[in-house]
C-alpha positions as CSV (number, residue, x, y, z in Angstrom):
1,M,-0.5,-87.5,28.6
2,T,0.5,-90.3,26.3
3,L,-2.5,-91.5,24.2
4,P,-3.2,-95.2,23.9
5,V,-3.3,-95.0,20.1
6,A,-1.3,-92.3,18.2
7,P,-3.7,-90.0,16.4
8,Q,-1.0,-89.8,13.6
9,L,-1.8,-93.5,12.8
10,F,-5.0,-92.4,11.1
11,D,-2.8,-90.5,8.5
12,V,-2.2,-93.9,7.0
13,L,-5.9,-94.0,6.1
14,T,-5.8,-90.4,4.8
15,A,-3.2,-91.3,2.3
16,Y,-5.1,-94.5,1.4
17,V,-8.3,-92.5,0.8
18,D,-6.3,-90.2,-1.5
19,D,-5.2,-93.3,-3.4
20,I,-8.8,-94.5,-3.6
21,R,-9.9,-91.2,-5.0
22,A,-7.0,-91.2,-7.5
23,G,-8.2,-94.6,-8.8
24,K,-5.1,-96.5,-7.6
25,I,-7.0,-99.0,-5.4
26,K,-8.9,-101.7,-7.1
27,P,-10.5,-105.0,-5.9
28,T,-7.7,-107.1,-7.4
29,P,-5.6,-109.6,-5.6
30,S,-2.6,-107.4,-5.4
31,I,-2.9,-105.2,-2.3
32,G,-3.7,-107.6,0.6
33,D,-0.8,-107.7,3.0
34,T,0.7,-104.5,1.8
35,S,-2.5,-102.6,2.0
36,P,-2.3,-99.5,4.1
37,A,-5.8,-100.3,5.4
38,L,-4.6,-103.6,6.8
39,T,-1.4,-101.9,8.1
40,F,-3.6,-99.5,9.9
41,C,-5.6,-102.3,11.5
42,E,-2.5,-104.1,12.6
43,N,-1.0,-101.0,14.2
44,F,-4.2,-99.8,15.8
45,Y,-4.6,-103.1,17.6
46,A,-1.0,-103.4,18.6
47,Q,-1.2,-100.0,20.2
48,F,-4.6,-100.5,21.7
49,F,-3.7,-103.8,23.4
50,Q,-0.3,-102.6,24.5
51,N,-1.2,-99.1,25.7
52,R,-4.9,-99.3,26.7
53,L,-5.2,-102.9,27.9
54,E,-1.5,-103.4,28.9
55,K,-1.7,-106.8,27.3
56,P,0.4,-106.9,24.1
57,I,-1.0,-108.8,21.2
58,T,0.7,-108.3,17.9
59,T,-0.4,-111.2,15.8
60,F,-3.8,-112.3,14.3
61,T,-3.6,-116.1,15.0
62,S,-6.1,-118.4,16.8
63,Q,-3.9,-118.0,19.9
64,A,-4.1,-114.2,19.7
65,K,-7.9,-114.5,19.4
66,E,-8.0,-116.8,22.5
67,D,-5.8,-114.2,24.4
68,A,-8.2,-111.4,23.3
69,I,-11.2,-113.5,24.5
70,R,-9.6,-114.0,27.9
71,I,-8.9,-110.2,28.2
72,R,-12.5,-109.5,27.1
73,L,-14.0,-111.8,29.6
74,T,-11.8,-110.3,32.4
75,I,-12.9,-106.7,31.7
76,K,-16.4,-107.1,30.3
77,D,-18.1,-105.9,33.5
78,K,-15.3,-103.5,34.6
79,G,-15.0,-100.9,31.8
80,P,-16.7,-99.2,28.9
81,A,-18.6,-101.4,26.5
82,E,-16.8,-99.7,23.7
83,V,-13.5,-101.4,24.8
84,V,-15.3,-104.8,24.7
85,L,-16.6,-104.0,21.2
86,L,-13.1,-103.2,20.0
87,I,-11.8,-106.5,21.4
88,T,-14.6,-108.5,19.7
89,W,-13.8,-106.7,16.4
90,F,-10.2,-107.8,16.8
91,E,-11.4,-111.3,17.3
92,K,-13.2,-111.0,13.9
93,L,-10.1,-109.8,12.3
94,C,-8.3,-112.9,13.6
95,D,-11.0,-115.0,11.9
96,D,-10.7,-113.2,8.6
97,Y,-7.0,-112.4,8.6
98,A,-5.9,-115.3,6.4
99,D,-8.5,-114.4,3.8
100,I,-7.5,-110.7,3.8
101,L,-3.8,-111.7,3.5
102,A,-4.7,-113.9,0.5
103,L,-5.5,-110.8,-1.4
104,G,-1.8,-110.1,-1.5
105,Y,-1.0,-113.5,-2.8
106,G,-3.4,-113.4,-5.7
107,T,-5.9,-115.9,-4.2
108,G,-8.3,-113.5,-2.5
109,T,-11.7,-112.7,-3.8
110,R,-13.5,-109.5,-4.6
111,M,-16.0,-110.3,-1.9
112,T,-13.2,-110.4,0.7
113,F,-11.9,-107.1,-0.6
114,Y,-15.3,-105.4,-0.4
115,N,-16.2,-107.0,3.0
116,F,-12.9,-105.9,4.5
117,H,-13.2,-102.3,3.3
118,N,-17.0,-101.7,3.4
119,K,-17.8,-103.7,6.6
120,Y,-14.8,-104.4,8.7
121,L,-12.8,-101.2,8.3
122,L,-15.8,-98.8,8.6
123,T,-17.0,-100.6,11.7
124,L,-13.5,-100.5,13.2
125,L,-13.4,-96.7,12.7
126,E,-16.9,-96.3,14.2
127,R,-15.9,-98.3,17.2
128,A,-12.6,-96.5,17.6
129,A,-14.3,-93.1,17.5
130,A,-17.0,-94.3,20.1
131,W,-14.3,-95.7,22.4
132,A,-12.2,-92.5,22.1
133,K,-15.2,-90.4,22.9
134,V,-16.2,-92.4,26.0
135,E,-12.7,-92.5,27.4
136,N,-12.1,-88.8,26.5
137,F,-9.4,-89.0,23.9
138,P,-10.6,-86.2,21.6
139,D,-7.6,-86.3,19.3
140,I,-8.2,-90.0,18.6
141,E,-11.9,-89.4,18.2
142,T,-11.4,-86.6,15.8
143,E,-9.0,-88.5,13.6
144,A,-11.1,-91.7,13.7
145,R,-14.3,-89.7,12.7
146,K,-12.4,-87.9,9.9
147,A,-11.0,-91.2,8.6
148,L,-14.4,-92.7,8.7
149,D,-16.1,-89.9,6.9
150,D,-13.4,-89.7,4.2
151,L,-13.4,-93.5,3.7
152,R,-17.2,-93.6,3.4
153,Q,-17.0,-90.9,0.7
154,A,-14.2,-92.6,-1.2
155,L,-15.2,-96.3,-1.2
156,P,-18.0,-95.9,-3.7
157,S,-15.4,-94.8,-6.3
158,I,-13.6,-98.2,-6.2
159,P,-14.5,-100.0,-9.4
160,K,-16.8,-103.0,-9.0
C-alpha cells in the first residue's frame, strides 16, 4: 500500500532537531525559506493534498487557501475530523507564509520564528499523528510522534 505521506519525510525534522541540539539553529533572520522545518511543511502538505485528498495544492498563496477551504467544505461531514483539522492548519500556513519566508530575507522577527516553531510546527505534528492514527497509517503516526517528541525536547535549547 502506498502511503499518502512518506514516513521518510519526517527524517527532515530528525536532522533539524540534531541541528537544534548542536546549537546551529538560532532565531535570526537567516533560516526562513531554507529552513528544513518549512521544507517539511511544504512537502507534507504537497503529499497530503495530492495523495490523500487527490487535489494537488503546492503553493501557499491566497488562491491555495481558497482551494483548501473549498476542499474542506466539501469533505467536512464526510470524513474524519482530523483531515479537516489538517486542512485548516494548511490555511493558517497560507496566512503566515509570507512572514515565515521573511525570516530568510532578513526581515522576519524573533516572534515569527518562535511562533512558527513552538506553535505552528508542533501543532502540525500533533494533527498529523492524530490523522495517521485515525486513518490507520501506523508508520506515519510513529514518525510524526517521534518528530513531535524530539522537537518538543529540542526547542527549549534555542537561544532566546
